[in-house]
MIBA-639765 format. One record per residue: x negated, y negated, z of N, C-alpha, C, CB in turn; residue in three letters. Coordinates in steps of 0.1 Angstrom, whole numbers, padded with zeros to 4 digits, always signed. Atoms other than C-alpha are relative to their C-alpha. Last residue first. Glycine has a CB too. Layout:
XYZXYZXYZXYZALA...
//
This chain:
-0007-0012-0006+0189+0144+0230+0005+0010-0010+0012-0005+0007GLY+0009-0008-0007+0163+0122+0214+0007+0012+0006-0007-0008+0011ALA+0009-0007+0010+0187+0108+0189-0009+0010+0007-0007-0010-0009ALA-0008-0010+0007+0212+0100+0216-0008+0008-0010+0012-0007-0007SER-0002-0012-0009+0185+0084+0237+0009+0010-0007+0006-0005+0013ASP+0013-0007-0002+0173+0060+0209+0003+0013+0008-0010-0009+0007HIS+0004-0006+0013+0208+0050+0199-0012+0009+0002-0002-0011-0010LEU-0010-0010+0003+0219+0044+0235-0003+0007-0013+0014-0006+0000ALA+0003-0012-0008+0186+0026+0242+0010+0011-0002-0001-0003+0015PRO+0013-0005+0004+0192+0002+0213-0003+0013+0008-0011-0010+0002ALA+0000-0010+0011+0229-0003+0218-0013+0007-0003+0005-0008-0013LEU-0008-0012-0004+0228-0019+0253+0000+0011-0011+0014-0004+0003ARG+0007-0007-0011+0199-0042+0245+0008+0011+0006-0003-0010+0011GLU+0011-0009+0005+0215-0049+0212-0008+0007+0011-0010-0009-0009LEU-0006-0012+0006+0247-0061+0229-0011+0009-0006+0009-0005-0012ALA-0006-0008-0010+0228-0084+0253+0006+0013-0006+0011-0007+0008ALA+0010-0006-0007+0207-0098+0225+0005+0010+0010-0009-0010+0007HIS+0006-0010+0009+0237-0105+0203-0011+0008+0008-0006-0006-0012GLN-0010-0011+0001+0255-0122+0232-0006+0011-0009+0013-0005-0005GLY+0001-0007-0013+0224-0144+0238+0009+0012+0000+0004-0010+0011ALA+0012-0007-0001+0222-0152+0201-0001+0008+0013-0012-0009-0002VAL-0001-0012+0009+0258-0161+0200-0012+0008+0001+0003-0004-0015TYR-0009-0009-0006+0256-0184+0230+0001+0013-0008+0013-0006+0003ALA+0007-0006-0012+0225-0201+0216+0008+0011+0007-0004-0011+0010PRO+0001+0009-0012+0244-0207+0184-0007+0007+0011+0015-0003+0004THR+0011-0004-0009+0235-0185+0154-0001-0010+0011-0013+0001-0008TRP+0010+0010-0003+0265-0185+0131-0010+0005+0010+0007-0012+0005GLY+0012-0004+0006+0285-0156+0117-0012-0010+0002+0003+0002-0015HIS-0002-0002+0014+0313-0159+0141-0012+0005-0007+0005-0013-0007GLY+0007+0009+0010+0314-0158+0178+0004+0004-0014-0014+0001+0002GLY-0007+0012+0004+0322-0135+0208-0008-0008-0010+0003-0009+0012ALA+0004+0012-0007+0306-0101+0208+0008-0012-0005-0015-0002-0002ILE-0006+0012+0006+0320-0067+0199-0004-0012+0008+0015+0002-0001VAL+0000+0011-0009+0298-0036+0207+0006-0012-0008-0015-0004+0004GLU-0003+0013+0005+0306-0003+0191-0001-0011+0010+0014+0000-0007ILE+0000+0009-0012+0291+0031+0199+0002-0014-0006-0013+0002+0009LYS+0008+0012+0001+0301+0054+0170+0001-0008+0013+0005-0009-0012ALA+0012-0001-0009+0313+0089+0179-0008-0013+0001-0010+0011-0005ARG-0003+0002-0014+0347+0082+0164-0011+0000+0010+0010+0010+0004PRO+0012-0003-0008+0333+0077+0130+0002-0002+0014-0012-0009-0005ALA+0008-0009+0008+0363+0077+0106-0013+0004+0006-0004-0007-0013THR-0008-0011+0007+0391+0064+0128-0010+0010-0007+0009-0006-0010GLU-0006-0009-0010+0371+0044+0152+0007+0012-0006+0009-0008+0010ARG+0011-0008-0006+0350+0029+0124+0005+0010+0010-0009-0010+0007LEU+0006-0010+0009+0380+0020+0104-0011+0008+0006-0005-0007-0013VAL-0011-0010+0001+0396+0002+0134-0005+0011-0009+0013-0006-0005SER+0001-0009-0012+0363-0016+0141+0011+0011-0001+0003-0009+0013ALA+0012-0008+0001+0363-0029+0105-0002+0010+0012-0013-0008-0001THR-0003-0010+0009+0399-0041+0108-0012+0010-0002+0004-0005-0014ALA-0010-0009-0006+0390-0060+0139+0004+0012-0009+0013-0008+0003ALA+0006-0009-0011+0358-0074+0125+0010+0009+0006-0006-0009+0011ALA-0011+0000-0010+0373-0087+0092-0005+0010+0011+0014+0005-0006ASP-0009-0012+0000+0341-0094+0074+0011-0001+0010-0009+0013+0003ILE+0003-0008+0011+0321-0125+0063+0009+0012-0001-0014+0005-0001PHE-0006+0007+0012+0333-0153+0086-0001+0009-0012-0008-0012-0003ALA+0010+0001+0011+0329-0132+0118+0006-0006-0013-0006+0014-0003ASP-0005+0010+0009+0354-0141+0145-0010-0001-0012+0003-0013+0006HIS-0015-0001+0001+0350-0110+0167+0006-0010-0010+0006-0003+0014ASP-0004+0013-0006+0313-0106+0160+0015-0002-0002-0008-0012-0006ALA-0010+0009+0007+0305-0070+0154+0002-0013+0008+0013+0008-0002LEU-0003+0013-0006+0276-0047+0164+0008-0009-0009-0014-0007+0003LEU-0006+0011+0008+0276-0010+0155+0002-0013+0008+0013+0004-0007VAL-0002+0012-0009+0256+0020+0168+0004-0012-0009-0012-0003+0009ALA-0004+0012+0008+0257+0054+0150+0003-0011+0010+0012+0003-0009LEU-0006+0010-0008+0240+0086+0162+0002-0013-0008-0009-0003+0013PRO+0008+0005-0011+0233+0112+0135+0007-0011+0008-0013-0006-0006GLY-0002-0007-0012+0259+0131+0115-0009-0005+0012-0004+0015-0002ARG+0012+0001-0008+0264+0109+0085+0002+0006+0014-0005-0015+0001PHE+0008-0012+0001+0293+0122+0065-0013+0000+0008-0003+0002-0015SER-0007-0012-0005+0317+0096+0077-0008+0012+0000+0013+0002-0007ARG+0000+0001-0014+0293+0067+0071+0006+0012+0007+0007-0013+0004MET+0013-0002-0005+0287+0079+0036-0001-0001+0015-0010-0011-0007ALA+0004-0014+0001+0324+0083+0030-0014+0003+0005+0002+0005-0014PRO-0006-0007-0011+0330+0047+0044-0003+0015-0001+0015-0002+0000VAL+0010-0007-0007+0306+0032+0019+0005+0008+0012-0011-0010+0005ARG-0006-0004-0012+0332+0022-0007-0011+0008+0008+0013+0008-0002ASP+0004-0012-0006+0314+0003-0035+0007+0002+0013-0015+0000+0002ALA-0006-0012+0006+0331-0022-0058-0003+0013+0008-0005+0002-0014ARG-0014+0001+0003+0326-0057-0044+0007+0013-0005+0002-0010-0011LEU-0008+0001-0012+0294-0050-0026+0015-0001-0003-0005-0013+0007LEU-0001-0013-0006+0279-0037-0059+0008-0001+0013-0015+0005+0004ASP-0009-0009+0007+0288-0068-0077+0001+0013+0006-0005+0001-0015ALA-0013+0004-0003+0271-0089-0050+0011+0008-0007+0002-0015-0004ALA-0004-0006-0013+0240-0068-0053+0014-0004+0004-0010-0004+0010LEU-0002-0014+0001+0239-0076-0090+0004+0007+0013-0013+0007-0006GLN-0013-0002+0007+0245-0113-0085+0002+0015-0001+0000-0006-0014ARG-0011+0003-0009+0217-0115-0059+0013+0003-0007-0001-0014+0004GLY+0000-0010-0010+0192-0097-0082+0012-0002+0010-0013+0001+0008ALA-0006-0012+0006+0201-0120-0111+0001+0011+0010-0009+0004-0011ARG-0014+0001+0002+0196-0151-0089+0006+0013-0006+0003-0012-0010LEU-0002-0002+0014+0162-0142-0076+0015+0001-0002-0007+0013-0005ASP-0007-0012+0004+0158-0156-0041+0002+0000-0015+0013+0001+0007ALA+0009-0011+0004+0131-0181-0033+0006+0012-0005-0010+0003+0011ARG+0008+0005+0011+0153-0212-0032-0009+0011-0006-0009-0012+0005LEU-0008+0001+0012+0179-0193-0012-0008-0005-0012+0012-0010+0002MET-0002-0014+0005+0153-0183+0014+0008-0001-0013+0007+0008+0010ASP+0013-0004+0006+0142-0220+0018+0002+0014-0006-0011+0000+0010SER+0002+0007+0013+0178-0229+0023-0012+0004-0007+0001-0015+0002GLN-0010-0006+0010+0182-0203+0050-0001-0006-0013+0014-0001+0006ASP+0006-0013+0005+0150-0217+0066+0009+0008-0009-0003+0009+0013HIS+0011+0003+0009+0165-0252+0067-0007+0013-0005-0010-0009+0007ALA-0005+0004+0013+0197-0239+0081-0011-0003-0010+0010-0012+0002LEU-0004-0013+0006+0177-0221+0109+0007-0003-0014+0010+0007+0009GLN+0012-0008+0005+0159-0253+0117+0004+0013-0007-0009+0003+0013ALA+0006+0006+0012+0191-0273+0118-0012+0007-0005-0004-0015+0003ALA+0008+0012-0002+0209-0251+0142-0007-0004-0012-0010+0003+0012ASP+0014-0003+0002+0237-0228+0131-0009-0012+0002-0002+0006-0015VAL+0005-0006-0012+0272-0230+0144-0014+0004-0001+0008+0012+0003GLU-0001+0010-0010+0284-0254+0117-0005+0005+0014+0015-0005+0002SER+0013+0007-0001+0270-0228+0093+0001-0012+0010-0004-0005-0013ALA+0002+0004-0014+0300-0206+0101-0013-0008+0002-0001+0013+0009ASN+0008-0010-0007+0297-0190+0066-0004-0005+0015-0013+0001-0007ALA-0003-0014+0001+0324-0204+0044-0008+0009+0009-0003+0004-0014PHE-0014-0004+0003+0328-0241+0049+0003+0014+0002+0004-0005-0014ILE-0008+0005-0011+0295-0249+0066+0015+0003-0002-0001-0016+0001ARG+0002-0009-0012+0277-0226+0042+0008-0005+0012-0014+0001+0004ARG-0006-0013+0003+0291-0245+0012-0001+0010+0012-0008+0007-0012HIS-0014+0002-0001+0282-0279+0027+0007+0014-0003+0005-0010-0011LEU-0004+0001-0014+0247-0267+0033+0015-0002+0002-0008-0012+0006THR+0002-0013-0007+0243-0254-0002+0004-0001+0014-0014+0005-0002ALA-0011-0009+0004+0257-0286-0017+0000+0013+0007+0000+0002-0015LEU-0012+0005-0004+0234-0309+0003+0012+0009-0003+0003-0014-0006THR-0001-0001-0015+0203-0288+0000+0014-0005+0005-0011-0007+0007THR-0004+0013-0005+0208-0285-0038+0002+0002+0015+0012-0006-0007SER+0012+0008+0000+0188-0255-0051+0003-0014+0005-0006+0000-0013ARG+0009-0004-0010+0216-0231-0042-0013-0008+0002-0005+0015-0002SER-0006+0002-0013+0240-0250-0062-0009+0003+0011+0014+0007+0001LEU+0001+0015-0003+0217-0251-0093+0006-0003+0014+0007-0008-0010PRO+0014+0004-0001+0214-0213-0091-0002-0014+0003-0007+0004-0013GLY+0004-0001-0014+0251-0207-0083-0015-0004+0002+0002+0015+0005PHE+0000+0014-0006+0260-0221-0117-0005+0001+0014+0013-0006-0001LEU+0014+0006+0002+0249-0187-0132-0001-0014+0006-0002-0001-0015VAL+0009-0002-0011+0280-0173-0115-0014-0006-0002-0001+0014+0003GLY+0003+0013-0006+0302-0188-0142-0010+0001+0012+0014-0006+0005ALA+0010+0008+0008+0298-0156-0162-0003-0014+0006+0006-0003-0014PRO-0006+0004+0013+0315-0138-0133-0010-0008-0008+0013-0008+0003SER+0004-0010+0010+0293-0121-0106+0007-0003-0014+0005+0014+0005VAL+0015-0002+0002+0292-0152-0085-0003+0010-0011-0006+0004+0013LEU+0005+0011+0008+0329-0160-0089-0015+0001-0003+0003-0013+0008ALA-0005-0002+0014+0338-0125-0077-0004-0011-0009+0015+0001+0001ARG+0008-0010+0006+0314-0129-0047+0005+0002-0014+0001+0013+0008LEU+0014+0005+0003+0330-0162-0038-0008+0010-0008-0007-0005+0012GLN-0002+0010+0011+0365-0148-0039-0013-0005-0005+0010-0011+0004MET-0002-0008+0012+0354-0118-0018+0002-0009-0012+0013+0009+0001ARG+0013-0005+0004+0341-0143+0007+0001+0009-0012-0007+0008+0012VAL+0008+0012+0005+0374-0162+0009-0014+0005-0005-0001-0011+0011ALA-0005+0005+0013+0393-0129+0012-0008-0011-0006+0014-0003+0001PRO-0010+0011-0001+0371-0117+0042+0004-0004-0014-0005-0012+0008ARG+0007+0013+0001+0353-0084+0034+0011-0011+0000-0008-0001-0013ILE+0003+0005-0014+0372-0054+0048-0008-0013-0001-0008+0011+0007LEU-0012+0006-0006+0389-0048+0014-0002-0005+0014+0011+0010+0000ASP-0004+0013+0004+0355-0044-0003+0012-0006+0007+0003+0000-0014PRO-0007+0000+0013+0342-0015+0017+0006-0013-0003+0011+0011+0000ARG-0004-0014+0002+0318-0008+0046+0008+0002-0013+0009+0005+0011LEU-0008+0002+0012+0299-0041+0048+0004+0014-0004-0008-0008-0011PHE+0001-0009+0011+0286-0037+0084+0010-0003-0012+0003+0014+0005PRO-0009+0006+0010+0282-0068+0106+0001+0009-0012-0004-0014-0004THR-0005+0013-0005+0252-0054+0125+0008-0006-0012-0012-0009+0004HIS-0007+0009+0010+0247-0017+0118+0005-0012+0006+0011+0008-0008LEU-0004+0012-0008+0222+0005+0138+0005-0010-0010-0012-0006+0009LEU-0003+0013+0007+0219+0039+0123+0004-0010+0010+0010+0003-0011LEU-0012+0008-0005+0203+0071+0135+0001-0013-0007-0002-0002+0015GLY-0003-0004-0013+0176+0097+0128+0012-0006+0006-0012-0002+0009ARG-0007+0011-0007+0176+0092+0090+0004+0005+0014+0012-0006-0007MET+0010+0009-0005+0150+0115+0073+0006-0011+0010-0006-0008-0012ARG+0010-0007-0009+0172+0145+0069-0010-0009+0005-0006+0011-0008SER-0005-0002-0014+0201+0123+0056-0010+0007+0009+0012+0008+0000PRO+0010-0007-0007+0181+0111+0026+0004+0003+0014-0014-0007-0001ALA+0010-0006+0009+0205+0098+0000-0010+0009+0006-0007-0011-0008ALA-0008-0009+0009+0235+0091+0023-0010+0008-0009+0010-0007-0008ASP-0004-0012-0008+0212+0077+0050+0007+0010-0008+0009-0005+0012ALA+0012-0008-0003+0196+0055+0024+0003+0012+0008-0011-0009+0007LEU+0004-0007+0012+0229+0043+0011-0012+0009+0002-0003-0010-0011ALA-0009-0011+0003+0240+0035+0046-0003+0008-0012+0015-0005+0000LEU+0003-0010-0011+0209+0015+0054+0009+0012-0002+0002-0006+0014ALA+0013-0007+0003+0213-0003+0021-0003+0011+0010-0012-0010-0001ILE-0003-0008+0012+0250-0012+0027-0013+0008-0004+0005-0008-0011ALA-0006-0012-0005+0239-0024+0062+0004+0010-0011+0013-0003+0008THR+0010-0009-0003+0216-0049+0045+0005+0013+0006-0010-0006+0010GLY+0002-0009+0011+0247-0065+0031-0012+0010+0002-0003-0009-0013SER-0009+0003+0011+0255-0077+0066-0002+0009-0012-0002-0015-0004CYS-0009+0011-0003+0225-0070+0088+0008-0003-0012-0009-0012+0005LEU-0003+0010+0010+0209-0036+0086+0008-0011+0005+0006+0006-0013GLY-0008+0010-0005+0193-0007+0105+0002-0011-0011-0006-0007+0013ALA-0003+0011+0010+0178+0026+0098+0009-0010+0006+0006+0006-0012GLY-0013+0006-0001+0160+0050+0122+0002-0011-0010+0002-0006+0015PHE-0001+0014-0005+0131+0070+0111+0014-0004+0002-0007-0010-0009PHE-0014+0004-0005+0120+0105+0101-0001-0014+0006+0005+0011+0010GLU-0008-0011+0003+0088+0108+0081+0014-0002+0003-0005+0013+0008GLY-0011-0004-0009+0070+0075+0080+0007+0013-0005+0011-0012+0000LEU+0002-0012-0007+0036+0072+0064+0011+0004+0009-0013+0000+0008GLY+0004+0002-0014+0039+0036+0056-0002+0012+0008+0011-0008+0006LEU+0012+0008+0000+0038+0043+0018-0005-0003+0014+0002-0013-0007ALA+0011-0009+0003+0064+0070+0023-0013-0007+0001+0002+0006-0014ASP+0002-0009-0011+0087+0046+0041-0011+0010-0002+0013+0007+0004ALA+0007+0008-0010+0082+0020+0013-0003+0009+0012+0009-0012+0004LEU+0014+0001+0005+0091+0047-0013-0008-0008+0010-0001-0006-0014ARG+0006-0014-0002+0123+0055+0007-0015+0000-0004+0008+0010-0008ALA+0003-0001-0015+0130+0017+0009-0006+0014+0003+0013-0002+0008ALA+0012+0008-0003+0128+0014-0029-0004+0002+0014+0003-0014-0004TRP+0011-0007+0006+0153+0043-0033-0013-0007+0002+0002+0002-0015ARG+0003-0011-0008+0175+0026-0008-0011+0008-0006+0013+0009+0002ALA+0008+0005-0011+0173-0007-0027-0004+0012+0009+0007-0011+0008TYR+0013+0003+0006+0185+0012-0058-0009-0005+0011+0001-0010-0011ALA+0007-0013+0002+0214+0027-0038-0014-0002-0006+0008+0009-0010ALA+0004-0005-0012+0224-0007-0025-0008+0013-0001+0011+0002+0010ALA-0011-0005-0008+0224-0020-0060-0005+0005+0013+0008+0011-0008THR+0001+0002-0015+0199-0042-0077+0013+0004+0007-0004-0015+0003HIS-0010+0009-0005+0198-0029-0113+0000+0000+0015+0014+0005-0005ARG-0014-0005+0003+0165-0014-0122+0010-0009+0006+0001+0015+0006GLU+0000-0003+0014+0128-0024-0122+0013+0006-0005-0011+0009-0004GLY+0001-0015+0004+0132-0040-0089+0000+0001-0015+0012+0007+0006LEU-0013-0007+0002+0125-0077-0084-0003+0014-0003+0008-0006-0011VAL-0004-0004+0013+0091-0091-0071+0013+0008-0001-0011+0008-0007PRO+0004-0014+0003+0091-0105-0036+0005+0004-0014+0006+0010+0011VAL+0011-0001+0009+0094-0143-0035-0005+0014-0003-0011-0008+0005GLY+0012+0006-0006+0116-0145-0005-0012+0002-0008-0002+0006+0014ASN-0002+0010-0010+0141-0121-0020-0013-0005+0006+0008+0007+0012CYS-0009+0011+0005+0142-0103-0053+0003-0010+0011+0013+0006-0004GLY+0003+0004+0013+0128-0071-0037+0010-0010-0005-0001+0012-0010PRO-0005-0009+0011+0137-0070+0000-0004-0005-0014+0015+0001+0001LEU-0007+0009+0009+0115-0087+0026+0004+0009-0012-0008-0012-0004ASN+0006+0005+0013+0106-0058+0049+0008-0012-0006-0002+0011-0010PRO-0009+0008+0007+0115-0053+0086-0006-0006-0013+0007-0011+0008ALA+0006+0003+0013+0097-0026+0105+0011-0007-0008-0005+0014-0007ILE-0010+0007+0009+0106-0024+0142-0008-0004-0013+0006-0013+0007VAL+0009+0007+0009+0086+0002+0162+0008-0006-0011-0012+0009-0006ARG+0003-0004+0013+0114+0010+0186-0013-0007-0006+0012-0002-0010PHE-0005-0013+0003+0125+0009+0222-0005+0006-0013+0015+0000+0000HIS+0003-0009-0011+0108-0021+0238+0004+0015-0003+0007-0004+0012PRO+0014-0005+0000+0107-0037+0203-0003+0009+0013-0009-0011-0001THR+0003-0013+0006+0145-0038+0200-0014+0005+0002+0003-0001-0015LEU-0009-0011-0004+0159-0064+0223-0004+0013-0005+0014-0003-0004ALA+0001-0002-0015+0130-0089+0221+0009+0011+0005+0004-0013+0007PRO+0012-0007-0005+0128-0082+0183-0001+0001+0015-0013-0008-0004LEU-0003-0013-0005+0163-0090+0172-0011+0006+0008+0003+0010-0011TRP-0008+0001-0013+0158-0127+0169+0003+0013+0006+0013-0008-0004ARG+0009+0004-0011+0129-0121+0144+0008-0001+0013-0006-0013-0003LEU+0002-0011-0009+0153-0102+0122-0009-0004+0012-0007+0012-0008VAL-0011-0002-0010+0166-0134+0108-0002+0011+0009+0013+0002-0008ASN+0001+0010-0011+0131-0141+0093+0011+0002+0010+0001-0014-0007HIS+0001-0007-0013+0133-0108+0074-0002-0010+0011-0012+0009+0000ASN+0013-0005-0003+0146-0127+0044-0001+0006+0013-0011-0012-0001SER+0007+0004-0012+0178-0138+0029-0014+0004+0000+0008+0004+0012GLY+0008+0012+0003+0195-0136-0005-0007-0006+0012+0009-0010-0006ASN+0000+0005+0014+0220-0111+0010-0007-0013-0002+0014-0001-0005TRP-0012+0003+0007+0212-0098+0045-0003-0006-0014+0009-0008+0007GLY-0007+0013-0001+0181-0082+0060+0012-0002-0009-0010-0012-0001HIS-0002+0007+0013+0172-0045+0061+0008-0013+0002+0007+0009-0010PHE-0011+0009+0000+0157-0030+0093+0001-0008-0013-0002-0010+0012VAL+0002+0008+0012+0135+0001+0094+0013-0009-0001-0002+0009-0013VAL-0013+0005+0003+0133+0015+0130-0001-0010-0012+0008-0007+0012LEU-0002+0011+0009+0102+0036+0137+0015-0003-0003-0006+0003-0013PRO-0004-0005+0013+0101+0057+0168+0003-0012-0009+0012+0009+0001PRO-0010-0010-0001+0082+0040+0197+0004+0005-0014+0013-0006+0007GLY+0005-0013+0000+0063+0008+0197+0011+0010+0002-0011+0002+0012SER-0006-0009-0009+0069-0028+0188-0007+0014+0000+0014+0001-0002GLY+0003+0003-0014+0061-0049+0158+0007+0011+0009+0005-0014+0003GLU+0003-0013-0005+0059-0045+0120-0004-0002+0014-0011+0007-0009ASP+0001+0001-0015+0075-0075+0102-0003+0015+0004+0013-0006+0006ILE-0006-0008-0011+0066-0069+0066-0001-0006+0013-0006+0014+0000LEU-0015+0003+0001+0059-0091+0036+0007+0007+0010+0005+0004-0014ALA-0003+0014-0005+0022-0092+0045+0014-0003+0000-0009-0010-0007SER+0000-0001-0015+0020-0054+0040+0004-0013+0006-0013+0005+0005ARG-0012-0007-0004+0030-0058+0003+0001+0001+0015+0001+0014-0006ALA-0012+0009+0003+0003-0084-0002+0013+0006+0004+0000-0004-0015ALA+0000+0010-0011-0023-0061+0015+0012-0010-0002-0013-0008+0000GLY+0008+0012+0002-0014-0034-0010+0001-0009+0012+0003-0007-0013THR-0008+0012+0000+0000+0000+0000-0009-0013+0000+0010+0000+0012MET
//
């Protein structure tokens, strides 16, 4: 593995490896907030995904399954055999795709704001994704490069009023470095794929974190689907939306600190 590829990784902590996939058009920067809760239990490995944060795009269409194939190669390059998988938002689709493709390697799953199937995505977000994958979606490039327009967009649709200025600035930087084609292709995949069967067939421990007023997914409906199709799942619901207020971050840490050892201990048992 090249030095440049390694520099695109967060690799901290000790214990069994936990590979974490960040969200759509983002970077592993958001995973930094997870580290205090997770590194006492896991070696946390968080790559920047192809097409994001300046990382070269894949040589195939950017679907969750394609990202999962890339992640399996990354795991091989890092010398990982079995490992835990985790994801934030669209990153959960990649974790589920990887568990579906290589169940013998996946020891457990930690899903934060899981994208399980299209009807569980909020209508306003589905509308945006449809617009993005339409021919008019090419206009998203100029929008993402305007700090004023991009910030206004996130304040309306993504709880950005609950995000501090430094985080919004970093989100904007991520948008500038994201590949538009890769983002549109992953958006199309999120709109058509049902990942509930993959979750149902996964036999390892499953931990899920939801925010009760999340702007991206219907948390209550998602929890209902989880309880019906994966009754063994340990679910934590915290107050808040999709923002990163101090209270939200504190709630997230507390939930992860409960979920992490439960996931780790279930797999060990």
